N, C-alpha and C positions, 0 to 999 in steps of 0.2 A: 743652449745654442739653437738659434732658429734654423730650421732646415729649409732649403730651397726646394721648390717644386721641380719635377722632372722637366716641365716645359721651359723653365728659366735656366736649366742646365743645358738643355738641348738647343733651344732657339738661338741664344747668343753665340754658341759655338758655330752653328750653321751660318749665321750672319758674318762672323769673323772669317770663316772659310770663304764665303762668297766675296767679301770685300778684298781679302788677300788675293783671290783668283782674279777679280776684276783689276786690282792694282797691277798684278803681274802681267795680265793681258794688256793693260793700258801701256805699261812700260815697254813691253815687247813690241806692241803695235807702233808706238811712238818711235822706237828705235828703228824698226823696219821702214817706217814712213820717212824718217829723217834720212836714212841711208838711200832710200829710193829717190827722195826729192833732191838730195845732194847729187846722186848720180844723174838725175834728170837735168838739174841745173848745170852740172859739169858738162853733160853732153851738149846742152844748148850753147854753153860758153865755148866748148870745143868746136862746135859748128861755126859760131861767130869767128873764132880764131882762124879757122880754115878759110872762112869767107875773106878775111883780111889777107890771108896768105895768097889767095887767088888773085887779089887786087894788086899785090906788090911782087908777084913772082918774077916779073921782068924788070924790076926797078934796081937802080944801083945805089945802095945806101950811102956810098961815099959822095955822090954827086947831087942827090936830091933829098936831103933830110927834111927840108921845108915841105916838099911835096908829100913825104911820108906822114908828117904831122897832119897835113890837111886831110889825107885819106883817113887817118885814124879818127880825126874829129868828125868827119862826115859820117862815118859808120857809127860812131858813138851816138850822133844825133838820130840816126835812123833806128838803131837797135836798143839804145839805152845801155849799151855795154861799154865799159872802159877798155881801151886797147893800148897795149904797150909793145914796142919792138925792142928787143934786147940782143946785143952782140954776144957771142960765146964768152967774151971776157967779162960780161956782166954790165957793160956800158949800155945805157939807155939810148936808143937811136931816136925813138919817137914815142909820144904818149898823148892820148886824147884829152887829158885833163890837166897835165902839168908840163912845165918846160923841161925838156930832157937834161939840159945842162945843170938844172938845179936838183936833179934827183941823184940818190946814192947809187953806188954800184950794187947790182942785183945778183951777183954771182952766188951769194949765200942764201938766196931765197929758196925754200924747199921745192917749190914747183919748178924753179929754174934749174936746180940741181938735177931733178928727175928728167927734165927736158934735155939737159946736156948729156944725160945718160942714154938718150935715144928713146925715152918714154914720154907719154903724155903726163905732164905733172899736174897734180891737183892738190889744193890745200885751202884751209880756212884759217885766216890769221889776221892780226892787226896790221894795218898799213900805217907806217910811220910818216909816209908822205901825206896821205889824206886824213890821217888821225882818226881812222875808224876801221871796223872789221869788214873784210871782203872775202868773197869766194874767188879763188884764182884757178885758172886752167892755162897751162903753158904747153905749146905745141912746137916741136923743132921742125924747121923747114930749111930747104936749100934753094936759094934764089937761082933763077935760070938765066942770069946774066953771064957774060963771058967768064967772069971769075968764079961763078957758082958758090958764092959765099953762104955759110950757114947763118941763119937768124932764128931767134926764138920769138914766136908770136904769142903774146899773153893776153887773154881776155879775163875780165873780172867784173863782179857785180857786188854792190853793197850787201852786207849780211843782213841788215834790217829787213830788206825785202824778202830774203830767204826765211828769216825768222818769222816775219809776219805771216807768211804762207804756212809755215809749220805751226805757229800758234793758232791759226784758224783751224787747221786740221786737229790739233790737240783739243781745242774747245769742242769741236763737233764730236770727237771721240769721247771726251769727258761727259758731255751731255747725253750721248748714247749710253755710256756706261752707267750714268746715274739712273736713266730710265730703266735700263736692264736691272740695276740693283733694286730699285723700288718694286718692279714687277716680281723679281725673284724673291725679295724679302716678303712680299705678300704671299707668294706661293709657299715659301718656307714656313710662314706663320700658319697658313692653313694646314700644311702638311704636319707641322709639329702638333697643332691642336688635334688634328685627326688621329695622330698616334697616341697623344697623351690623354685625350678625353676618355677613351675606353679604359685606360689604365687608372684614371681617376675614379671611374665607376667601379672598377675592381677594388680600388683602395677603399672607397666608401662601403662597399659590400664587406670587405675584410674587417673594417672598423665595426660594422654592425655585428659581424660574427664574434669579434673580440668582446663586444658588449653583451653577448649571450643570445642574440636574436638569430637562432639557427634556422629559422624559416626563410631567411633571406636567400635569394638566388641571384647570382651575378650574371648580367647579360654580356655575352661574348661579342667582340668586334668581328669584322669580316676579314681579319688577317690571322694567320695560324698561331702566332705566339700568344696573342691576347686570348684567343679561343682556348688554347691549351691551359693557360693560367686560370681562366674563368671556369672551365670544366673541372680542373683540379680543386679549386676552391669550393665549387658546388658539391663535388663528391665528398670533400672533407667535411663540409657543413652537414650533409646528410648523415655521414658516419658519426660525426660528433653529436648530432641531434639524437640519433638512435642510441648512441652510447650513454649520453646524459640521461635520456629517458629511462634506460635500463638501470643505470646507477641510482637515479632518483627513486624509481620503483623499488629497487632493492633496499635503498636507505629507508624509504617509508615502511616497507615490510619489516625491516630490522627495528625501526623505531616503534612500530606497532607491537612487535613481539616483546621488545624490552619494556615498553610502557605497560603491557598487560601481563607481564610475568609476575607470579606471586613471589618468586625468589628475588632477593635484593642482589643487584649486580653492580660492582664497583671496579673502576680501572684506576690504579694508583701508580704514579711514576717512581723513579728511583729516589727522588727526594721526598717521597711520602706525601706528595701533593695529589689532590684528586684531579684526575683527568676527566672522568665522567661517572655519573650516577644515574640509574634508572629511577622511575617513580617509586617502586617498592623500596629501594634503598633510601630514597628521600623520606618516605614515611617511616621507615625503621629508625633512621637517625634523627628524624624531626627537622629536616632542612629542605630548602628548595634546591633541587638538582642543578638548576641553572646558576644560582648564586654560589653554590658550593664549589664549582669548577675553579681550580687554581689554588684552593685553600689547602692547608695542611690537614691531613686526616685527624691529627691530634686536636685541632680546633673544632672539628665537627663532631667527632665521636670520642669521648674521653673514657674509653673502656680499656683497662690495662691488658686484659687477655686478647682483645682484638688487635691492639697495637703490637703485642708480642707476636701474634700470628702473622701479621703483615711484615714485621721486621724479619722474622725467620724465613719467610717466603722469599723476600728480596735478597737476603744474604746467602741462602742455600741455593737459590735458583732451581728448585725442584718442586714438582707437584706435591701438594700436601692437603690434609684435611684434619679438622679438629671439631670437638664439641665445645661450644662456648656458652657460658652462663652470664647474662647481663643483668645488672641490678640498676633499674631506673624507675624507682617507685614501685617496683614489683620484680618478678623474676621472669626472664625470657630466655628460652633455650634456643640456641642457633646451631645449625650444622653448617660449618664453613668449609668450602672447597677453594683451593688456590692454585692458579697456574702461572708460572713464570714465563714471560714473553721476552726473549733476548732482543737486543737492538737489531734493526734491519735497515735496508737502504731507504725505506720510506719513513722509518721511525728512528730518531737519533738515540734515545736512551731506552733502557729496559723498563718494562712495566709489569705490574702484577694484576691479573684478572681474578677477582674474588667474587664468589657466589655464596650468599648467605641465605640459608633456608630456615625460616622460622618454624621450629618444631614444638613450640610451646603448647599448642593445642594437642598435638600428638602426645606430648609428655603428660599433659593433664588427662587425656583419654587413657593413656597407659596406666597412670596412677588410679584413675577411676576403675579401670578393668581389674587392677590388682585388689583394690578395695572391695569391688563387687565380688570377686572370687573369694576373698577372705570372708566377707560378710555372708555370702551364700554358704560357704563351708561351715562358718560358725553357726548360722541359723539352722542348717541341716544337722550339724554334728550334735547340737544340744539335745534335740528330741531323740535322735538315733542312739546317743549314749544312754539316755534315760531308758529307752525301750530295751536296749541290750542289757542294761543292769537289772531291770525288773524281770526280763526273760530268764537270765541266769539265776536270779533269786528263786523264781518259780521252779526252774529245773533242779535247783539244789534241795527242794523239798517243800517250798512254800505253797506249791500247788495242792499239797495234801491238806492245807489249812484253808477251808472254804472261805472264811471271812477275809483273811489276808489276800488270798488268791483273787477274790472278787475286787478288792481295792486296787491290787496291782494291775489287774487286767483293765480296770477303768482308767488308770493312769496311762497305761500303754495305748489304750484307745484314743485318749486325748492327744498324746504326742503324735500318734499316727494321723489323727485328724489335722493337727498342726502342719505336719509334713505335707499332707495333701493340699492344705490351703496355700502353703508356700509355693508348691509346684503349680497349682492352678493359677495363682497370681502371676508367676513368672511366665507361664504360657500365654496368659491373657496380655501381659505387657508386650511380649514378643509379637503377638498378633496385632495389637493396637499400633505398635511402632511400624509394622509393615503397612498397615492402612494409612498411617500418617505420611509415610514416604510416598505411597502410591496415590494418596488422596482419593481413595475409593469408598469412603464411608457415605452411605446414602442418607439423606435427611428429608424430613417432611415438616410442614408447618404444625406447630403445637403450642398450646397454652403453657407457658412456663410454670404457672401455678399448679397445673395438673401434673407436671413432671415432679414437682416438689412434693405434692400430696402423695403420689405413689411412693416416693422415697420415705415419707413420714409413716406410711402404712407398713413398710418393710421394717422400720426401726421402732415400731410401736411398742413391742415387748421390752426393748432395751430402754426406751424412754420411760416406760412405766416402772421398770426396775430401778432406774436412777431417780425416779420421782422428779424428773426435769420438766420445766415449763418451756414448751416450744411454741413460738409465735410466728405466723406467716403474715407479713404486711407488704404494703406497696401496691404496685399496679398489678392486680390479680388477673387482668385481661391481657397482659403483655404476651405477644406471640413472637415466636422465633422459629427458624428452620433448623431442626436438630435431629440427631438420632436419639430418640427418647430413651431407649434402653441404656445407651452409654451415658447420657447425661444423668439419668436416674442413678446409675452406679456411682458417678462422681459425687452427687449430692449425698448418697448413702455413706460414702467414705468420709465426707466432711462432717456429717452428723455423727458418725461413729467416733471420730476423733474428738468432737466437741463434748460428747457424752463421756468418752473414756477419760479425758483429762479434767473434766469438771467435777465438782463436788456434788454429793447428793442434794437434790432440790435446786440445782443450778438452773440458769435461764439461758436459752438459746433463741436468737432472733434470726429469722430468714426474711430478708427484704428484697423485693423485686423492683428494679428501676429501669427506666427506658429513656433513650434519646433517639433522635432520627437515625443515628448511625450504629448504635449498639444497645444491647440489653445487658443489664448487670444483675447477677444473682449473688447476694451478700449473705454470708453465714457468720454471725457474731456470737461468741460464747463468753462466759464469765469464768473461764478456767484459770489455770496457773500462769498462762502466758509463756512467751518464748523470748529468750535473751537475743539481743540484736546480732551477736556474732554467729548464731545458728541459722538465722533467717535465710541467707543465700543458699544453704545446703539442705533444707528440710524436704525439698522435692526429690532428692537423690534416693536411690534404692537402698533400703536397709539402714538409712541414716536415722538415728534416734538421738534426741536431745538428752534424755536420761535413759540409758540403756537398761539399767536394772528395773526401773519403774515400768518401762515400756513392755519388757518381757513379762513382768508380773501381771500387767493389765491385759496381756494377750495381743494378738495381731501379728501380722507377718513383716511389718516394716516397709510394705510396698504400697500402702494406701494412697499417700500423697503423690507418689510417682505415677500411680495409675490415674489419679485425678488430673495431673499436669498433662499427660499424654492424651487423655480424652478431650481436654480443652484444646490442645494443639491441633488435634485432628478436625476440630470444628473451626479452625483458623482464628481461634481466640487466644486469650491469655489469662493467667491467674496471678493475682497479687495477694500479699499478706501484710498486715500491720499487727504488731503485737508488742506488749510491754509486760514484763514479769509482774504477776499479781493482778493484772487488769484484763486478762483474757486476750483473745485473738480475733481478728476479723479477716476472713478469706473472701475475696471477691472474684467471681468468674465473669470475664468480659467476653460477650459473644457478638459477632457482627450481625446486623439485621438484614444485610443484602448479600 
């Protein structure tokens, strides 16, 4: 439905009131004027009637009827008024326009009846004699003749003359009223516009506020009501602007917190449909948070234990938590927290707020810690058990046998040396990890070939013992900024592994390569090689591919772990390629800048 503007509701009503008032005024004025003009005309006719009465006061109606007719006709010509003389019986004695004998008895005429009652009779009526409307005034008189007979003198005037005068007055009044109406209509138009224009400005301002433009300010008019309305709207706009800014800021902060949370946050309604997901939840479930809204959680995450957790949370309506294990090409451990939010005035149905914390890495670290403790315990327990056994043997009397005592003490010394090596390596690993975290290792430019040569010198006896052929090739002038002692230890450990797991007379190649962005140190051996399933874990502490063979060959099981951390502290990385029976290739990648 089309709504009218205030102007078109206000202005027509004002015009209607104006026209009604003018019509009422016109009617009242016309009535007053009619009465006034009638009284004025009646007074003139009464004067004319008394003039005739003065003329005939001494006449004898019974003796001079012709003379009375002449007098009436003469005065009619002089004044334009019709005169009639009537006896109290209603008989017409004389008339200025008609023959008295031909006229009816006038006793029943209204003006005559009033005159017979001693009053001045007045009336406006149709004349059956003249066949037209006239205004009549009848005056009772008493002749001053000897008989003193009463006579009614009647004066009359045709009504058209009276009406013409009134019509002229009505026309003038109507024209004046029209002029007043036009002037008042214009003034009312201007007034209505002056009242409604500020309201239209207020309406336009309110519309802009409704569209969200809270910087709009409404200009007030010079009358109180509009000013109060405009001021109220301006205050409301300011408050809304401040409130929306606050809400928007809080929403942005909330969005930023949710988007950058590591924990996955989900909001699920009572029908198990997704209300909202944050970015972490989208990554965890492998979906776009925007596209997931409104979908069933079963469509997005088909994990039975997660479905069960959500269902129990919505059914019980209580805070809960659980450990969840998800299988999606691997194992993921989640710590789930759930909060039930009952319906509120702003929220129709109940919802469940679920926070999922991915503790897979913590679980793995926990497993590594347990494995490390077990490995350390095992590595330390083996030499300690041997030392304890030989010590007890010596205490039981073997010490008195010099040859056996010497062999037993040599074994105890070897195990003690092994214990010392393990402890030294653990302490070194702890220190290098601290340096790695703090990035405090100082480096200096060095020829990579010089570092490798120092490592070869350290391993010279072992190389000679294994009768191995070690070859250094590549860019022998390649320079890089490193801590020479640490890198030398890494190369020594790689060489030691290559010699340890290679056959006598095996070949080891050390190749130096350089690009504009990195330097590569490659150590390739022709040993037994490593199966693919072990490659991801060979840099873990105490991890051995063949535990029995590794212990037989010696070593602490920490060599490759030390190499990895030395490379990490130089902001590099180490990779390995190996096939069983074809040897292994270890490559150290070091940045050149």
